[in-house]
Each structure stands twice: as C-alpha cells, then as structure tokens.
Steps between C-alpha positions, in 0.01 A plus 500: 500500500309198381213387711589130472861540614481793740644386827220654701533419863226293659385788715550807287145603430372770262297753691605377843824616653770239456654607827176450690436156348854378564481626856173308547656186367812540718283533811302189407815299438654606832177412683491164330863414567465586870204265528660205313637174627811341344460375138297182461424276204168538316219283634422386146633529145277622214632238256150391406312819589507805721298522823294810571410704804308816571681834476413574862706199617806685365424850622334607174160669485282316242266800461784735410650234274168465316477875462849516352420226248179677403678826432771324296224363275318833480822675389543239226853418610629240252575240769412135434557336837604574857607228737601589859645225720584547866683233699421245230128571493312665215340818630363625168483332159352751256461481123391803302307498174595403231741254662305218665785354707462154343798504264872551509625854446806646324742611771716722277826585681407311814640221282849643566462406867415144399792480255747609764341259749572215258855625462534494877368143517740389227786668688392322821513171311853575376393507134632853450717751680373853555849634420537296182556721194195553283681424174619161628146363454497588129809348338312437174422870457725747322446800726540855376672774705678237704745692718642441846206669668250277323705193590478606865117511509372227729170329577487711815524821295210397279285405801557842663461693174853634526653335195593826334357384168352774284126543562242773474441461873187532710310739278618342175481132591206430268709638214797280589267200516343585167843516334590164645172343389542629148838322471535143373680376810405673825788361702744608229353854510529512880861375495618726220426829675782731598611534861448862600592485870721286720306184599378507858507879536187639338133398507328498162155340461562239236246238387730341236748436784231302682433306180867400501446353846228271356746383231773455761266295719413275208864446406606436860218257587416345163136602556302797372410747775137380501590135548760583768242716673236223492736252664670725752255778586148466361423139583626516861272806552201334331512729196363322192347753261786676328560668166847618410580571134844448347707687242571361149798303639293342777604711800212603728456876528723581796372854543122456484190330359472232767133427577391376843180520701508772769463236771812328370684832469436550872673170571826653374457784750421248775812298412704820542318592822609159635860543385484242222336218705186318381354204689823462697702482178754767412393580142735797473789550735445752776822670395365556148162627621661750731755611240231542233301748708796692637651777293758373252517815294391859567260627235502873574124480562290455811528121478810295435550159339593156625494196275179545302321666795459865590616582852314767696493713815876506540498226765644173368225247420226699679293556186548379147309450177489338160354755260374479143339741252132567526466432873640149537650477847608284791555717808635345817517671839656238731460709819121493455479153344328659202509398133320715243454369146344710226442454130370764261473643154676828575491661845734633769509362850452855629154505341371237741708508820357825641162325491618181670741618775224650718358149546821386670402605852721303738731212396582419862161347587171387348207736475153410625292287260319716246216304333358812341838592353556149374167504323585833343835359388335193350254715306780727378712208380203377296425843363852586376502177301188591303492696172395865525142593435426526129487846345248622252625459147476823306375497139780426258656802330503524122865396486416164659279423206764619251786286634298196615613187321795668330859374538790736569858400414751626755857616452781297654484542878644370825183311590512317165138590429431437130132573443200622702127497441200593715141392439210696656134397490310734737536250789691528830792320336742552216717239337876549473702321232880528524789325330866497597802491269596143412199349678155390410225748587387478861145379563247787503487673837177646640534852636263622769355842433325518836808528720531129564773281350404225261723212588674253273794259507850641463854369509549189717118476508489784749204741481522838327242771468405789273271801539474839336299812421479784249671803649381716212380446147835394355674363811445160655665401833584132516611339826672167442593319820690170506448501881712214644753548219559849640448693178234769518472722193290807446481596133367822352384423146459813287326449165528773237416444135678174406764531773522352851732630773540287810646650816556243771609486862597175670412557864743261664798610293391865457613470140343727241473406134355656183400287201383625164277307264280535196191343356568176322424503129165333456 
C-alpha cells in the first residue's frame, strides 16, 4: 500500500508491539481522564502566535524527547517538521534539515480535511445542503453515464468518499488524479465517471470527488475555495500565508496542494479540539465538527472515515487525523489535549512514534523541572536543523569527463523532462541543466557532491536542493528535493555510449519511473 495514503494508526509502531503501545496509551488516557476537571475554555487563543512551555510541565521528559529527535535525524527519516502541542502550549517545535521551518509547506491530502471543513461552514451558513444532489450544481455540464444512481449522489456522499464513482481507490489514487489532470476539464472528468456502487454504501478513496467539492463550494457561495477559506476560516484563525493552486477552470484543488505553515496547520487541529470555537466565536458548528470525526463510512481497514477526517481507535471522536502523502499529518487526541502536526518528504508515522512515546511519562501531573534535559533538547533542536557534515569528494570517474557538458534528449515521460545536462569541473559541486516540455529551460542548479544540498529557488519561491554522487563509473545518483513542495526524487542516471537511462523514485509518492534518452546531435 502506498506510504502517503496508508491509514497507519497513530500508535502502530514498526519494531514495537502495537498491542503494548496501545495498552500504554489506554492506561495514560484513563489516568488523565480520572484526574481531569470538567471542560474549560482555553486561557488564550494562538491567533497571533502559539505560547510555549517545557515538556516537563506536561508530563513529558525533555531528555527522552531530545534522544528521540536525535535518533530520528541519525536514521535519516525524511521528516521535515514535528510540532507537539499539549493543552494549547507548544511542547516541541522541531524542524529537520533541509526544511528550515520558515516557509509554508504542501499539505497534500490534509487539504481534503480543509475542503470538507469549508463545505461544513457553507452548510452551516445555509449556502448548500449536504443532501443536495451533486449534479444539481452543474446544470451547464453535459454529464456522461448519467443514470439514477449518479443522480442520487449527494454532497454528503462526496465528503465521506462514498459516492460510488469509479476510482482506482487508495492504492491507485495517484493514477486517478493523473488521468484527471491530463484532461482538458477536470470537473468534467470527475463528473463523467461511471457509478460502480450504490452511493452511500462503499468507501473508495477518491481525490477527484474531493475536487468536485471545491467546485460545488464555488458554485454555492460565488467564491473560489481559497477566497471563501480566507474569509470564513483562515482570517479568523490568524492564518495569512496561504498557497492553493487552481485547475484550468479556476477551481482550487479540492484534494491537495494547499500550502500552510505548520504552526497554522496546528490551528486547524486546535479548532477541532475546541469543537469549532475560536475566540468565543463558533467558526464551524459543533455538530459538524463532531460529525466529521465520527465514522460516516466503514473502510474495511483499521481506521474509518468521517467527512474528510480519518477516525481512529473505535471510540467516537476519541482520536482522529487528517493525513496526506509523504508524512503530512494533523493528529488530535482530545482525551490528552494533544495535537501532533508533521510535515515530510516521504516517511511513515510509525518511523518516529516509537522514539517519541517513551518521553510521555505521566499526563496526569507535571514532572520535576529538568534544566539539564531542557539544555539537551535545545542543543538537539539546533543540531537537527543543520546540514550533515560534508563528505570527502572522490576523484571523478572517466565517465564524468566524457558526459560533462553534453546534452541528452529524453523520450516523452510523465515528468515532462525534455533535456538534461551535467557539468563537472573537479570541484565539490556539479551543475545540472534541465528543461521541461513546453517550458523555457530552468536556471542551472548546483549539485552538491559532498553530501550537502546546494539550495536554489523553486516553485512559489520555495527552496529546493540537489546533491549527488557517482555510484560507479557509469552511474550517477542524483537527489533532487523540492522540500516544502513535497517532491523528493532520487534518480539513477546510467550513461552508456550515447544513451542515458534514468530510473527514478519519488519518495513521497513511492512512484517509480524509467526514462530513456540519447545524446543530442552536436
């Protein structure tokens, strides 16, 4: 199953026994609930910024937390950021090289949780009805395969991924998306699909269905999803820095590609933790919040689905998450007052949680102050943000001299790469020249040969990095990381005579690709 969409439970951890970890968490929750007073409002709202406190104040051991972060870095887990909030206070705010924590980050399918939130707000405002037929929003479209079952699909069905529309499902979602994006009209593509199961009966992971919700929102409110979100969600929460691309017809991507800063992502979790209330204002109705994180459709997997949120643990509303490919995540555990936000370039939650759970000692009461542990944590947070130590650059192989400065023309491919050239000059850096189909050549990109990324400006002016090394005489490994854009490629470039074969793996998607090319006629 794909790494980005696997519905891994929050506490199912690789080498550790899932049963043991879940039992530990259950004990902690019971202890915490016994010790708690009735619900009370937050003492402050992080509209402008989050407040921080020491881990010990929340029953977390800072020394053990530091040790877990250090091991995560040593194992080269492709995590970009980790934000843990307890009772409204930031306990740890960690950024991992090469992400510096200063920019917005692509949230991938966490976007689905925002899209359905906007649908809920619009429903609260009376601008749409959850049981309104999908096709009623698109009278100008001539819709293929329009039968009685398709006419019965509602907004509610789309929000719970139970529309019954034909889709490749959880493991094939990237393929379904690619087919949609290759069409001239994405909404038309999403509408035209056959209905393969009775609406409301079967869960099928379906990104095009979420894109239809963006179009429905725009038609119901007269505002694109981004503008509606700014007015009704982002601005009340103090969220200003947002990127959200749109399709050729102007509908924001309902399934993914929303960019927010991790601190702002956590505000969404905090809004849900407080049942839709923010600064004494009901941003989203309590009814919608509770419905969205309670099971609306059984998935046949460990976790079920609400409206854009994954529901967990089998106890209504006790644990829920927004999850996106590559490690994007909002995890909320209301019983412990915990919000966990992660971003990444391609990792599983079970790669990091076994290293972090031991630091959660006792949620029922503070631990003694631990100045030594806090200093260790401070040092670790600084260390994981730094580039790795440079490696010795080996002498260039003969092939590097043969291919240096020569342009290779590539066959048609999914990445739309048109040409590639590498320049080597016996230094610790190479220079990469690439061009894409239908676009001007990209600016030359430095490539670190010493194990450290050479950074440059990518899409939306976000940083990207490149590094590489010669695996053997005719094989060069190129790592091309768009970091906050959540695209991390590792390419194996095999040069033989006048031919070039590129084998690539995109970490966050786990998509493999092979591209053939040949030396351009000089």
